MDTraj code that builds the backbone (N, CA, C; nanometers):
import mdtraj as md
import numpy as np

residues = "LEU GLN ASP VAL VAL TYR LEU MET SER ARG THR THR THR VAL GLN LYS ARG ARG VAL PHE PHE LYS ILE GLN SER ILE GLY THR LEU SER LEU PRO VAL VAL ARG ARG ALA PHE GLU LYS THR PRO TRP VAL PHE VAL TYR ARG ASN PRO THR GLU VAL LEU MET SER HIS LEU ALA GLN ALA GLY LYS ARG ALA ASN CYS VAL GLN THR GLN HIS ARG GLY SER VAL PRO ASP ARG ILE HIS SER VAL VAL GLN GLN TYR GLY GLY GLY GLY GLY GLY SER ASN ASN PRO ARG ASP LEU SER ILE GLU GLU TYR CYS ALA ALA HIS LEU ALA THR LEU THR GLU MET ALA ALA LYS GLU LEU GLU LEU LEU GLN GLU GLN GLY SER THR ALA ARG GLY MET ALA ILE ASN TYR ASP GLU LEU PRO GLU ILE LEU TRP HIS GLU ILE LEU PRO LYS VAL PHE ASP ILE HIS ASP ILE SER PRO GLN ALA GLN GLU ARG MET GLU GLU ALA SER LYS SER TYR SER LYS GLY ARG GLY SER LYS ALA HIS ALA THR PHE GLU GLY ASP SER GLN ARG LYS GLN GLU THR ALA SER THR ALA ILE GLN GLN ALA ALA ARG THR PHE LEU GLU PRO SER PHE GLN ARG LEU GLN MET LEU ALA GLU GLN SER LYS GLU ARG".split()
xyz = np.array([
    [8.2284, 11.9498, 9.6543],
    [8.3259, 11.8567, 9.6886],
    [8.2338, 11.7379, 9.7828],
    [8.1525, 11.7784, 9.8687],
    [8.0695, 11.6991, 9.9439],
    [8.0052, 11.6027, 9.8474],
    [7.9478, 11.6652, 9.7455],
    [7.8561, 11.5597, 9.6627],
    [7.9423, 11.4560, 9.5952],
    [8.0498, 11.4983, 9.5414],
    [8.1672, 11.3922, 9.4755],
    [8.1864, 11.2868, 9.5685],
    [8.2255, 11.3468, 9.7078],
    [8.2789, 11.2335, 9.7971],
    [8.1604, 11.1507, 9.8321],
    [8.0330, 11.2022, 9.8549],
    [7.8997, 11.1293, 9.8816],
    [7.8817, 11.0042, 9.7517],
    [7.8884, 11.0777, 9.6475],
    [7.8813, 10.9612, 9.5413],
    [7.9900, 10.8657, 9.5167],
    [8.0985, 10.8949, 9.5557],
    [8.1992, 10.7989, 9.5490],
    [8.2307, 10.6813, 9.6737],
    [8.1380, 10.7097, 9.7475],
    [8.1326, 10.6577, 9.8778],
    [8.0023, 10.5596, 9.8856],
    [7.9228, 10.5677, 9.7884],
    [7.8032, 10.4800, 9.7946],
    [7.8414, 10.3218, 9.7828],
    [7.7697, 10.2793, 9.8476],
    [7.7912, 10.1082, 9.8243],
    [7.6590, 10.0483, 9.8369],
    [7.6529, 9.9115, 9.8190],
    [7.5585, 9.8419, 9.8162],
    [7.5435, 9.7383, 9.9298],
    [7.6686, 9.7164, 9.9942],
    [7.6630, 9.6417, 10.1285],
    [7.6480, 9.7300, 10.2495],
    [7.5353, 9.7234, 10.2953],
    [7.4708, 9.7728, 10.4193],
    [7.5662, 9.7799, 10.5409],
    [7.6613, 9.6752, 10.5547],
    [7.7608, 9.6345, 10.6684],
    [7.8548, 9.7462, 10.6564],
    [7.8715, 9.8123, 10.5604],
    [7.9921, 9.9031, 10.5502],
    [7.9713, 10.0401, 10.5966],
    [8.0069, 10.0816, 10.7104],
    [7.9982, 10.1920, 10.7647],
    [8.0974, 10.3040, 10.7714],
    [8.2234, 10.2871, 10.6870],
    [8.3354, 10.3455, 10.6947],
    [8.4285, 10.3813, 10.5532],
    [8.4543, 10.4829, 10.5273],
    [8.5358, 10.5023, 10.3719],
    [8.6398, 10.5602, 10.3964],
    [8.7445, 10.5219, 10.3259],
    [8.8608, 10.5811, 10.3272],
    [8.9460, 10.6475, 10.2042],
    [8.9755, 10.7339, 10.2078],
    [9.0453, 10.8002, 10.0730],
    [9.1899, 10.8329, 10.0785],
    [9.2564, 10.7926, 9.9760],
    [9.4196, 10.8016, 9.9780],
    [9.4161, 10.9144, 9.8553],
    [9.4790, 11.0116, 9.9078],
    [9.4937, 11.1392, 9.8288],
    [9.6291, 11.1425, 9.7621],
    [9.6476, 11.1661, 9.6413],
    [9.7821, 11.1846, 9.5753],
    [9.8345, 11.3323, 9.6513],
    [9.9932, 11.3239, 9.6609],
    [10.0616, 11.4200, 9.7179],
    [9.9947, 11.5735, 9.6792],
    [9.9732, 11.6052, 9.5460],
    [9.9256, 11.7439, 9.5198],
    [9.8032, 11.7739, 9.5780],
    [9.7383, 11.6808, 9.6217],
    [9.5918, 11.7113, 9.6825],
    [9.6329, 11.7890, 9.8065],
    [9.7328, 11.7906, 9.8450],
    [9.7664, 11.8442, 9.9905],
    [9.7468, 11.9794, 9.9790],
    [9.7642, 12.0522, 9.8705],
    [9.7289, 12.1966, 9.8602],
    [9.5743, 12.2395, 9.8790],
    [9.4962, 12.1227, 9.8573],
    [9.3741, 12.1524, 9.8718],
    [9.2967, 12.1222, 10.0181],
    [9.3868, 12.0951, 10.1088],
    [9.3654, 12.0700, 10.2274],
    [9.2913, 12.1698, 10.3286],
    [9.2942, 12.3036, 10.2876],
    [9.2141, 12.3913, 10.3511],
    [9.0577, 12.3831, 10.3198],
    [9.0516, 12.3482, 10.1698],
    [8.9270, 12.3177, 10.1475],
    [8.8394, 12.1891, 10.1631],
    [8.9290, 12.0851, 10.1865],
    [8.8739, 11.9630, 10.2317],
    [8.8257, 11.9642, 10.3912],
    [8.9064, 12.0454, 10.4566],
    [8.8753, 12.0657, 10.5949],
    [8.7607, 12.1481, 10.6266],
    [8.7437, 12.2203, 10.5410],
    [8.6142, 12.3168, 10.5422],
    [8.4944, 12.2357, 10.5170],
    [8.5235, 12.1383, 10.4045],
    [8.3903, 12.0554, 10.3813],
    [8.3623, 11.9612, 10.4486],
    [8.4714, 11.8853, 10.5070],
    [8.4763, 11.7872, 10.6116],
    [8.5295, 11.8156, 10.7598],
    [8.4528, 11.9095, 10.8232],
    [8.5257, 11.9604, 10.9490],
    [8.5538, 11.8481, 11.0563],
    [8.4720, 11.7220, 11.0655],
    [8.4845, 11.6464, 11.1551],
    [8.5371, 11.5269, 11.1121],
    [8.5723, 11.5190, 10.9832],
    [8.6463, 11.4123, 10.9260],
    [8.8133, 11.3655, 10.9581],
    [8.8561, 11.2632, 11.0324],
    [8.9642, 11.2640, 11.0738],
    [9.0527, 11.2431, 10.9626],
    [9.1798, 11.2549, 10.9638],
    [9.2714, 11.2631, 10.8758],
    [9.4320, 11.2678, 10.9060],
    [9.5106, 11.1688, 10.8229],
    [9.6566, 11.1690, 10.8525],
    [9.7350, 11.2318, 10.7380],
    [9.8533, 11.2654, 10.7667],
    [9.9388, 11.3072, 10.6530],
    [10.0763, 11.2287, 10.6802],
    [10.1296, 11.1496, 10.5777],
    [10.2317, 11.0648, 10.5874],
    [10.3570, 11.1466, 10.5355],
    [10.4680, 11.1542, 10.6046],
    [10.5913, 11.2360, 10.5340],
    [10.7017, 11.1375, 10.5498],
    [10.7924, 11.1942, 10.4854],
    [10.9233, 11.0986, 10.4774],
    [11.0354, 11.1825, 10.4866],
    [11.1543, 11.1069, 10.5100],
    [11.2974, 11.1779, 10.5031],
    [11.2884, 11.2614, 10.3767],
    [11.3244, 11.3870, 10.3766],
    [11.3301, 11.4677, 10.2501],
    [11.4361, 11.3904, 10.1531],
    [11.5223, 11.3581, 10.1671],
    [11.6367, 11.2940, 10.0694],
    [11.5610, 11.1682, 10.0050],
    [11.5087, 11.0886, 10.0761],
    [11.4561, 10.9697, 10.0198],
    [11.3150, 11.0151, 9.9379],
    [11.2148, 11.1013, 9.9510],
    [11.1322, 11.1587, 9.8955],
    [11.1883, 11.2222, 9.7506],
    [11.2935, 11.2831, 9.7466],
    [11.3686, 11.3574, 9.6367],
    [11.4170, 11.2220, 9.5490],
    [11.4404, 11.1294, 9.6004],
    [11.5233, 11.0134, 9.5185],
    [11.3999, 10.9167, 9.4639],
    [11.2866, 10.9186, 9.5268],
    [11.1574, 10.8539, 9.4872],
    [11.1190, 10.9241, 9.3666],
    [11.1240, 11.0765, 9.3622],
    [11.0691, 11.1224, 9.2414],
    [11.1793, 11.1506, 9.1393],
    [11.3073, 11.1439, 9.1538],
    [11.4236, 11.2005, 9.0439],
    [11.4914, 11.0857, 9.0219],
    [11.4993, 10.9716, 9.0839],
    [11.5851, 10.8594, 9.0621],
    [11.5675, 10.8176, 8.9194],
    [11.4488, 10.7831, 8.8834],
    [11.3916, 10.7284, 8.7594],
    [11.3679, 10.8187, 8.6420],
    [11.2844, 10.9076, 8.6714],
    [11.2211, 11.0203, 8.6002],
    [11.3185, 11.1293, 8.5404],
    [11.4219, 11.1855, 8.6550],
    [11.4858, 11.2960, 8.6030],
    [11.4052, 11.4031, 8.5478],
    [11.4354, 11.4503, 8.4573],
    [11.3651, 11.5829, 8.3882],
    [11.2105, 11.5620, 8.3568],
    [11.1735, 11.4296, 8.3538],
    [11.0525, 11.4098, 8.3287],
    [10.9616, 11.3938, 8.4609],
    [11.0273, 11.4082, 8.5655],
    [10.9483, 11.3987, 8.6973],
    [10.8380, 11.4680, 8.7093],
    [10.7230, 11.4580, 8.7814],
    [10.6134, 11.5307, 8.7799],
    [10.6374, 11.6691, 8.8767],
    [10.7257, 11.6451, 8.9494],
    [10.7895, 11.7603, 9.0428],
    [10.8380, 11.8900, 8.9720],
    [10.9089, 11.8513, 8.8436],
    [10.9714, 11.9633, 8.7788],
    [10.9022, 12.0188, 8.6423],
    [10.7681, 11.9576, 8.6358],
    [10.6869, 11.9860, 8.5016],
    [10.6553, 12.1438, 8.4774],
    [10.6431, 12.2004, 8.5696],
    [10.5993, 12.3582, 8.5754],
    [10.7296, 12.4351, 8.5795],
    [10.8459, 12.3856, 8.5905],
    [10.9709, 12.4883, 8.5676],
    [10.9800, 12.5535, 8.4415],
    [10.9586, 12.4926, 8.3347],
    [11.0019, 12.5581, 8.2018],
    [10.8343, 12.5310, 8.1169],
    [10.7562, 12.4951, 8.1925],
    [10.6220, 12.5035, 8.0690],
    [10.5153, 12.5979, 8.1605],
    [10.4775, 12.7125, 8.0605],
    [10.3804, 12.7961, 8.1436],
    [10.4524, 12.8676, 8.2447],
    [10.3861, 12.9225, 8.3235],
    [10.4289, 13.0177, 8.4380],
    [10.4585, 12.9391, 8.5840],
    [10.5489, 12.9767, 8.6154],
    [10.5950, 12.8980, 8.7471],
    [10.4941, 12.9297, 8.8686],
    [10.4306, 12.8306, 8.9338],
    [10.3071, 12.8760, 9.0360],
    [10.3601, 12.9827, 9.1386],
    [10.2917, 13.0406, 9.1935],
    [10.3114, 13.1505, 9.2839],
    [10.3771, 13.0797, 9.4164],
    [10.3184, 12.9737, 9.4751],
    [10.3519, 12.9090, 9.5396],
    [10.5139, 12.8635, 9.5760],
    [10.5583, 12.8324, 9.4465],
    [10.6922, 12.7926, 9.4469],
    [10.7917, 12.9065, 9.4327],
    [10.7352, 13.0315, 9.3970],
    [10.8199, 13.1523, 9.3958],
    [10.8336, 13.1672, 9.5314],
    [10.7085, 13.1677, 9.6176],
    [10.7270, 13.2044, 9.7573],
    [10.8113, 13.1275, 9.8246],
    [10.8342, 12.9853, 9.8134],
    [10.9176, 12.9001, 9.8811],
    [11.0669, 12.9288, 9.8505],
    [11.0766, 12.9453, 9.7134],
    [11.2192, 12.9871, 9.6870],
    [11.2635, 13.1305, 9.7389],
    [11.1790, 13.2219, 9.7495],
    [11.2145, 13.3477, 9.8279],
    [11.2481, 13.3165, 9.9581],
    [11.1471, 13.2409, 10.0335],
    [11.1633, 13.2077, 10.1703],
    [11.3007, 13.1561, 10.2088],
    [11.3749, 13.0594, 10.1345],
    [11.4752, 13.0007, 10.1658],
    [11.5880, 13.0264, 10.1007],
    [11.5795, 13.1493, 10.0257],
    [11.6970, 13.2210, 9.9957],
    [11.7458, 13.1678, 9.8472],
    [11.6591, 13.0874, 9.7689],
    [11.6915, 13.0414, 9.6387],
    [11.7982, 12.9087, 9.6533],
    [11.8580, 12.8781, 9.5286],
    [11.9247, 12.7415, 9.5205],
    [12.0748, 12.7789, 9.5266],
    [12.1495, 12.6726, 9.5052],
    [12.2902, 12.6897, 9.5212],
    [12.3614, 12.7805, 9.4394],
    [12.2784, 12.8249, 9.3151],
    [12.3436, 12.9285, 9.2400],
    [12.3119, 13.0636, 9.2818],
    [12.2260, 13.0980, 9.3788],
    [12.2233, 13.2261, 9.4416],
    [12.1178, 13.3080, 9.3950],
    [12.0284, 13.2420, 9.2907],
    [11.9190, 13.3087, 9.2104],
    [11.7866, 13.2661, 9.2851],
    [11.7026, 13.3758, 9.3097],
    [11.5716, 13.3671, 9.3504],
    [11.4624, 13.3140, 9.2285],
    [11.5184, 13.3002, 9.1105],
    [11.4327, 13.2687, 8.9890],
    [11.3984, 13.1218, 9.0109],
    [11.2989, 13.0600, 9.0190],
    [11.2720, 12.9296, 9.0083],
    [11.3270, 12.8605, 8.8946],
    [11.3225, 12.9330, 8.7734],
    [11.3497, 12.8506, 8.6638],
    [11.5239, 12.8400, 8.6147],
    [11.5985, 12.9154, 8.7389],
    [11.7132, 12.8949, 8.7387],
    [11.7732, 12.8003, 8.8385],
    [11.6845, 12.7214, 8.8839],
    [11.7155, 12.6338, 8.9671],
    [11.7743, 12.4864, 8.9052],
    [11.8226, 12.4242, 8.9853],
    [11.8612, 12.2889, 8.9280],
    [11.7271, 12.2051, 8.9356],
    [11.7406, 12.0952, 8.8687],
    [11.6194, 11.9907, 8.8743],
    [11.5997, 11.9357, 9.0228],
    [11.7123, 11.9219, 9.1039],
    [11.6990, 11.8757, 9.2231],
    [11.6249, 11.9903, 9.3207],
    [11.6775, 12.1021, 9.2746],
    [11.6271, 12.2205, 9.3814],
    [11.4680, 12.2713, 9.3518],
    [11.4348, 12.2396, 9.2078],
    [11.2931, 12.2847, 9.1829],
    [11.2039, 12.1797, 9.2444],
    [11.2561, 12.0434, 9.2025],
    [11.1503, 11.9590, 9.2768],
    [11.1561, 11.9653, 9.4516],
    [11.2702, 11.9889, 9.4969],
    [11.2362, 12.0073, 9.6512],
    [11.1507, 12.1351, 9.6837],
    [11.1567, 12.2201, 9.6191],
    [11.0726, 12.3485, 9.6433],
    [10.9492, 12.3313, 9.6042],
    [10.9064, 12.2481, 9.4864],
    [10.7673, 12.2045, 9.4822],
    [10.7284, 12.1131, 9.5867],
    [10.8042, 12.0392, 9.6398],
    [10.7506, 11.9404, 9.7468],
    [10.7426, 12.0122, 9.8804],
    [10.8296, 12.1128, 9.9005],
    [10.8306, 12.1979, 10.0140],
    [10.6689, 12.2778, 10.0287],
    [10.6176, 12.2955, 9.8945],
    [10.5028, 12.3706, 9.9039],
    [10.3916, 12.2609, 9.9611],
    [10.4068, 12.1240, 9.9391],
    [10.2934, 12.0304, 10.0002],
    [10.3368, 12.0168, 10.1345],
    [10.4579, 11.9928, 10.1718],
    [10.4669, 11.9797, 10.3328],
    [10.4592, 12.0936, 10.4078],
    [10.4663, 12.1980, 10.3411],
    [10.4524, 12.3388, 10.4474],
    [10.3149, 12.3518, 10.4452],
    [10.2434, 12.3122, 10.3528],
    [10.0884, 12.3284, 10.3746],
    [10.0172, 12.2377, 10.4713],
    [10.0628, 12.1057, 10.4684],
    [10.0360, 12.0012, 10.5838],
    [10.0840, 12.0373, 10.7086],
    [10.1896, 12.0835, 10.7146],
    [10.2280, 12.1403, 10.8397],
    [10.1322, 12.2610, 10.9105],
    [10.1135, 12.3685, 10.8055],
    [10.0337, 12.4766, 10.8453],
    [9.8908, 12.4103, 10.8866],
    [9.8500, 12.3212, 10.8271],
    [9.7016, 12.2841, 10.8600],
    [9.6890, 12.2076, 10.9920],
    [9.7983, 12.1276, 11.0181],
    [9.8127, 12.0421, 11.1552],
    [9.8385, 12.1236, 11.2640],
    [9.8992, 12.2577, 11.2494],
    [9.9399, 12.3381, 11.3366],
    [9.8127, 12.4196, 11.3807],
    [9.7320, 12.4694, 11.2780],
    [9.5857, 12.5274, 11.2904],
    [9.5129, 12.4204, 11.3838],
    [9.5066, 12.3071, 11.3450],
    [9.4214, 12.1972, 11.4460],
    [9.4631, 12.2170, 11.5818],
    [9.5955, 12.2051, 11.5861],
    [9.6631, 12.2220, 11.7265],
    [9.6231, 12.3524, 11.8227],
    [9.6264, 12.4548, 11.7275],
    [9.5643, 12.5805, 11.8034],
    [9.4231, 12.5681, 11.8445],
    [9.3520, 12.4966, 11.7547],
    [9.2004, 12.4948, 11.7820],
    [9.1632, 12.3754, 11.8749],
    [9.2835, 12.2931, 11.9127],
    [9.2488, 12.2009, 12.0050],
    [9.1974, 12.0934, 11.9610],
    [9.2057, 12.0454, 11.8173],
    [9.1699, 11.9508, 11.7701],
    [9.2380, 11.8623, 11.7055],
    [9.3600, 11.8222, 11.7688],
    [9.4664, 11.7650, 11.7277],
    [9.4078, 11.5906, 11.6912],
    [9.3261, 11.5637, 11.7684],
    [9.2886, 11.4313, 11.7495],
    [9.2068, 11.3874, 11.6114],
    [9.1878, 11.4932, 11.5429],
    [9.1116, 11.4786, 11.3987],
    [9.2274, 11.4853, 11.3098],
    [9.3398, 11.5244, 11.3066],
    [9.4469, 11.5038, 11.2193],
    [9.5937, 11.4493, 11.2955],
    [9.6671, 11.3792, 11.2188],
    [9.8116, 11.3337, 11.2920],
    [9.8964, 11.3557, 11.1545],
    [10.0266, 11.3830, 11.1931],
    [10.1357, 11.3751, 11.0956],
    [10.2141, 11.2394, 11.1328],
    [10.2419, 11.1437, 11.0070],
    [10.2643, 11.0034, 11.0344],
    [10.4237, 10.9884, 10.9745],
    [10.5101, 10.9748, 11.0285],
    [10.6450, 10.9188, 10.9770],
    [10.6430, 10.8064, 10.9147],
    [10.6706, 10.8269, 10.7946],
    [10.6712, 10.6878, 10.6991],
    [10.7720, 10.5974, 10.7631],
    [10.8604, 10.5974, 10.8331],
    [10.9487, 10.5069, 10.8883],
    [10.8669, 10.4146, 10.9814],
    [10.7659, 10.4693, 11.0484],
    [10.6921, 10.4245, 11.1658],
    [10.5876, 10.3099, 11.1129],
    [10.5677, 10.3140, 10.9811],
    [10.4686, 10.2261, 10.9297],
    [10.5206, 10.1021, 10.9315],
    [10.4306, 9.9769, 10.9515],
    [10.2948, 9.9761, 10.9811],
    [10.2495, 9.9653, 11.0915],
    [10.3440, 9.9755, 11.1885],
    [10.3054, 9.9308, 11.3147],
    [10.2097, 10.0541, 11.3840],
    [10.2498, 10.1816, 11.3553],
    [10.1626, 10.2937, 11.3985],
    [10.0317, 10.2898, 11.3628],
    [9.9902, 10.2065, 11.2662],
    [9.8724, 10.2180, 11.2038],
    [9.7897, 10.1668, 11.3200],
    [9.7913, 10.0443, 11.3934],
    [9.7231, 10.0055, 11.4934],
    [9.7654, 10.0337, 11.6175],
    [9.8574, 10.1088, 11.6250],
    [9.8992, 10.1502, 11.7723],
    [9.8400, 10.2912, 11.7921],
    [9.8584, 10.3633, 11.6984],
    [9.8418, 10.5106, 11.7179],
    [9.7343, 10.5700, 11.6056],
    [9.7382, 10.5444, 11.4757],
    [9.6416, 10.6090, 11.3969],
    [9.4778, 10.5497, 11.4195],
    [9.4619, 10.4106, 11.4471],
    [9.3183, 10.3819, 11.4378],
    [9.2654, 10.4077, 11.5669],
    [9.3224, 10.4028, 11.6895],
    [9.2589, 10.4467, 11.8230],
    [9.2594, 10.5788, 11.8269],
    [9.3558, 10.6614, 11.7931],
    [9.3574, 10.8129, 11.8159],
    [9.3172, 10.9107, 11.7262],
    [9.3101, 10.8654, 11.5988],
    [9.2563, 10.9371, 11.4966],
    [9.1168, 10.8950, 11.4602],
    [9.1068, 10.7790, 11.4386],
    [9.0077, 10.7330, 11.3612],
    [8.8876, 10.6574, 11.4720],
    [8.9337, 10.6630, 11.6175],
    [8.8489, 10.6165, 11.7145],
    [8.8193, 10.4783, 11.7003],
    [8.8862, 10.3993, 11.6711],
    [8.8725, 10.2527, 11.6379],
    [8.9718, 10.2100, 11.7437],
    [8.8993, 10.1138, 11.8488],
    [8.9861, 10.0571, 11.9836],
    [8.9564, 9.9032, 11.9532],
    [8.8532, 9.8608, 11.8838],
    [8.8171, 9.7163, 11.8830],
    [8.9002, 9.6480, 11.7876],
    [9.0175, 9.6289, 11.8052],
    [9.1214, 9.5574, 11.7148],
    [9.1333, 9.4411, 11.7423],
    [9.0816, 9.3196, 11.6878],
    [9.1118, 9.2183, 11.7045],
    [9.2420, 9.1527, 11.6809],
    [9.3006, 9.0488, 11.7577],
    [9.4282, 9.0002, 11.6905],
    [9.4222, 8.9615, 11.5450],
    [9.3034, 8.8951, 11.4962],
    [9.2913, 8.8630, 11.3724],
    [9.2915, 8.9938, 11.2666],
    [9.2457, 9.0759, 11.3079],
    [9.2359, 9.2050, 11.2216],
    [9.3867, 9.2562, 11.2052],
    [9.4471, 9.2501, 11.3320],
    [9.6037, 9.3193, 11.3127],
    [9.6720, 9.2325, 11.2350],
    [9.6572, 9.1067, 11.2513],
    [9.7372, 9.0075, 11.1622],
    [9.7088, 9.0379, 11.0225],
    [9.5835, 9.0500, 10.9975],
    [9.5583, 9.0832, 10.8393],
    [9.6419, 9.1982, 10.8102],
    [9.6267, 9.3057, 10.8863],
    [9.7060, 9.4336, 10.8428],
    [9.8450, 9.4273, 10.8307],
    [9.8917, 9.3299, 10.9044],
    [10.0543, 9.2945, 10.9084],
    [10.0714, 9.2339, 10.7852],
    [9.9941, 9.1321, 10.7402],
    [10.0035, 9.0731, 10.6202],
    [10.0098, 9.1472, 10.4708],
    [9.8730, 9.2209, 10.5008],
    [9.8585, 9.3232, 10.3915],
    [9.9971, 9.4308, 10.3630],
    [10.0668, 9.4724, 10.4825],
    [10.1589, 9.5738, 10.4750],
    [10.2917, 9.4926, 10.3944],
    [10.2916, 9.3672, 10.3923],
    [10.4117, 9.3168, 10.3292],
    [10.3838, 9.3047, 10.1766],
    [10.2698, 9.3613, 10.1074],
    [10.2701, 9.3557, 9.9683],
    [10.3101, 9.4839, 9.9150],
    [10.3522, 9.4859, 9.7796],
    [10.4002, 9.6100, 9.7232],
    [10.2722, 9.6846, 9.6558],
    [10.2255, 9.7860, 9.7066],
    [10.1075, 9.8509, 9.6677],
    [10.0858, 9.8987, 9.5453],
    [10.2090, 9.9471, 9.4947],
    [10.2255, 10.0123, 9.3494],
    [10.2637, 9.9201, 9.2476],
    [10.2752, 9.7933, 9.2965],
    [10.3141, 9.6864, 9.1919],
    [10.2303, 9.6786, 9.0763],
    [10.2884, 9.6883, 8.9402],
    [10.1849, 9.6518, 8.8552],
    [10.2706, 9.5513, 8.7369],
    [10.1850, 9.4977, 8.6594],
    [10.2286, 9.3866, 8.5753],
    [10.3078, 9.2783, 8.6389],
    [10.4291, 9.2488, 8.6164],
    [10.5034, 9.1443, 8.6709],
    [10.5163, 9.1733, 8.8289],
    [10.5106, 9.2881, 8.8707],
    [10.5372, 9.3068, 9.0165],
    [10.3811, 9.3282, 9.0990],
    [10.3074, 9.3084, 9.0246],
    [10.1635, 9.3115, 9.0736],
    [10.1316, 9.2595, 9.2127],
    [10.2217, 9.1275, 9.2350],
    [10.2073, 9.0793, 9.3742],
    [10.3350, 9.0479, 9.4476],
    [10.4346, 9.1425, 9.3998],
    [10.5648, 9.1407, 9.4665],
    [10.5499, 9.1856, 9.6160],
    [10.6566, 9.1302, 9.6874],
    [10.6563, 9.1415, 9.8106],
    [10.7215, 9.2720, 9.8592],
    [10.6580, 9.3743, 9.9588],
    [10.7507, 9.4974, 9.9800],
    [10.8604, 9.5072, 10.0257],
    [10.9850, 9.5662, 9.9877],
    [11.0984, 9.5714, 10.0560],
    [11.1435, 9.7248, 10.0602],
    [11.1814, 9.7500, 10.1754],
    [11.1957, 9.8925, 10.2311],
    [11.3557, 9.9276, 10.1395],
    [11.3342, 10.0787, 10.1051],
    [11.4424, 10.0900, 10.0473],
    [11.5131, 10.2372, 10.0797],
    [11.4689, 10.2693, 10.1994],
    [11.5319, 10.3822, 10.2799],
    [11.6571, 10.4019, 10.2817],
    [11.7426, 10.2648, 10.3451],
    [11.8923, 10.2919, 10.3133],
    [11.9548, 10.2865, 10.1898],
    [11.9062, 10.2574, 10.1134],
    [11.9450, 10.2473, 9.9550],
    [11.9422, 10.3776, 9.8996],
    [11.8358, 10.4497, 9.9290],
    [11.8231, 10.5718, 9.8606],
    [11.8948, 10.6818, 9.9532],
    [11.9371, 10.6711, 10.0649],
    [12.0302, 10.7361, 10.1435],
    [12.1810, 10.7195, 10.0852],
    [12.2099, 10.6030, 10.0707],
    [12.3457, 10.5654, 10.0083],
    [12.3756, 10.6180, 9.8980],
    [12.2538, 10.6218, 9.7947],
    [12.3047, 10.6525, 9.6611],
    [12.2511, 10.7912, 9.6127],
    [12.1957, 10.8637, 9.7221],
    [12.1481, 11.0035, 9.6708],
    [12.2712, 11.1086, 9.6588],
    [12.2688, 11.1724, 9.5514],
    [12.3831, 11.2438, 9.4769],
    [12.3985, 11.3793, 9.5847],
    [12.4955, 11.4571, 9.5954],
    [12.5208, 11.5866, 9.6833],
    [12.4251, 11.6590, 9.6545],
    [12.3825, 11.6796, 9.5105],
    [12.2697, 11.7896, 9.4866],
    [12.1569, 11.7788, 9.5524],
    [12.1101, 11.6370, 9.5498],
    [11.9770, 11.5742, 9.6048],
    [11.9808, 11.6113, 9.7433],
    [12.0995, 11.5751, 9.8126],
    [12.0945, 11.5874, 9.9683],
    [12.0881, 11.7459, 10.0037],
    [12.1355, 11.8251, 9.9392],
    [12.1741, 11.9587, 9.9455],
    [12.0251, 12.0514, 9.9351],
    [11.9607, 11.9924, 9.8081],
    [11.8217, 12.0571, 9.7880],
    [11.7337, 12.0064, 9.8923],
    [11.7372, 11.8770, 9.9570],
    [11.6562, 11.8247, 10.0565],
    [11.6981, 11.9378, 10.1779],
    [11.7905, 11.9627, 10.2075],
    [11.8365, 12.0323, 10.3445],
    [11.7700, 12.1702, 10.3234],
    [11.8071, 12.2253, 10.2248],
    [11.7519, 12.3604, 10.1809],
    [11.6251, 12.3816, 10.1765],
    [11.5376, 12.3168, 10.1116],
    [11.3965, 12.3375, 10.1013],
    [11.2938, 12.2650, 10.1857],
    [11.3390, 12.1166, 10.2191],
    [11.2281, 12.0328, 10.2927],
    [11.2778, 12.0044, 10.4329],
    [11.4062, 12.0345, 10.4737],
    [11.4384, 12.0136, 10.6048],
    [11.3365, 12.0799, 10.7130],
    [11.3190, 12.2331, 10.6812],
    [11.2448, 12.2911, 10.7778],
    [11.1187, 12.2292, 10.7892],
    [11.0406, 12.2068, 10.6897],
    [10.8917, 12.1388, 10.7158],
    [10.8981, 11.9937, 10.7739],
    [11.0052, 11.9263, 10.7346],
    [11.0179, 11.8045, 10.7810],
    [11.0279, 11.8144, 10.9525],
    [11.1035, 11.8867, 10.9774],
    [11.1204, 11.9307, 11.1407],
    [11.0127, 11.9535, 11.2076],
    [10.9192, 12.0364, 11.1524],
    [10.7972, 12.0996, 11.2027],
    [10.6895, 11.9619, 11.1956],
    [10.6942, 11.8978, 11.1097],
    [10.6038, 11.7625, 11.0942],
    [10.6743, 11.6388, 11.1970],
    [10.7851, 11.6588, 11.2283],
    [10.8391, 11.5649, 11.3314],
    [10.7919, 11.5931, 11.4685],
    [10.7848, 11.7280, 11.4768],
    [10.7541, 11.7816, 11.6278],
    [10.5838, 11.7712, 11.6230],
    [10.5315, 11.7916, 11.5178],
    [10.3642, 11.7469, 11.5482],
    [10.3491, 11.6168, 11.5746],
    [10.4123, 11.5187, 11.5163],
    [10.3982, 11.3902, 11.5182],
    [10.4265, 11.3355, 11.6765],
    [10.5366, 11.4168, 11.7268],
    [10.5562, 11.3674, 11.8641],
    [10.4717, 11.3959, 11.9600],
    [10.4371, 11.5410, 11.9317],
    [10.3197, 11.5941, 12.0069],
    [10.2101, 11.5239, 12.0157],
    [10.1399, 11.4683, 11.8994],
    [10.0277, 11.3736, 11.8693],
    [10.0231, 11.2588, 11.9732],
    [10.1677, 11.1904, 11.9796],
    [10.1839, 11.0747, 12.0409],
    [10.1824, 11.1164, 12.2179],
    [10.1837, 11.2002, 12.2661],
    [10.1887, 11.2307, 12.3878],
    [10.0472, 11.2776, 12.4393],
    [9.9493, 11.3011, 12.3368],
    [9.8024, 11.3265, 12.3691],
    [9.7229, 11.1929, 12.4240],
])
top = md.Topology()
chain = top.add_chain()
for i, resn in enumerate(residues, 1):
    res = top.add_residue(resn, chain, resSeq=i)
    for name in ("N", "CA", "C"):
        top.add_atom(name, md.element.get_by_symbol(name[0]), res)
traj = md.Trajectory(xyz[None], top)
């Protein structure tokens, strides 16, 4: 892992001194390995309201969503079995992940990621190393980047007004835009997702994701106090 990151980080520009990696959500399961490989490397975990996260995964893709692909293909991962057992199964009363609704299974899958992030951040806290990792609430972006993340996590304090202005401008772009949306302006969708979420999505979010969401909320608030 160290070799791969080294090769991916090489540059021909000598002025560059820092490199930043944005990891897909499934990569959260590898946090213990990443932390062992890069013990002194700072990192952040961005979390979001559980209902809104489920809406992001299911609103368009439904049964084709990545979060439910393991439900009926091959064997269900042990980590999902553990989460379902921990929170008492779905609304149907079954502890068998294959019996869960799409909403419940997706929520259980996502819970394995948020639980892992919370666990690793709590370990950092126990070790007295909270400055190297921080939970970030999606709703606080982008302002929290220059107010908390850069100075507290990445030890970058010399942020000029011009640099902050560039960050503010960049945050207005829709980063996932492709094709005709490549240069679209970012528009928040939290309220719309809350208002259009089905009862099934809301219930699944409460059952499987709310516990780790609250843990991450607490960790985020504790980080701000330091």
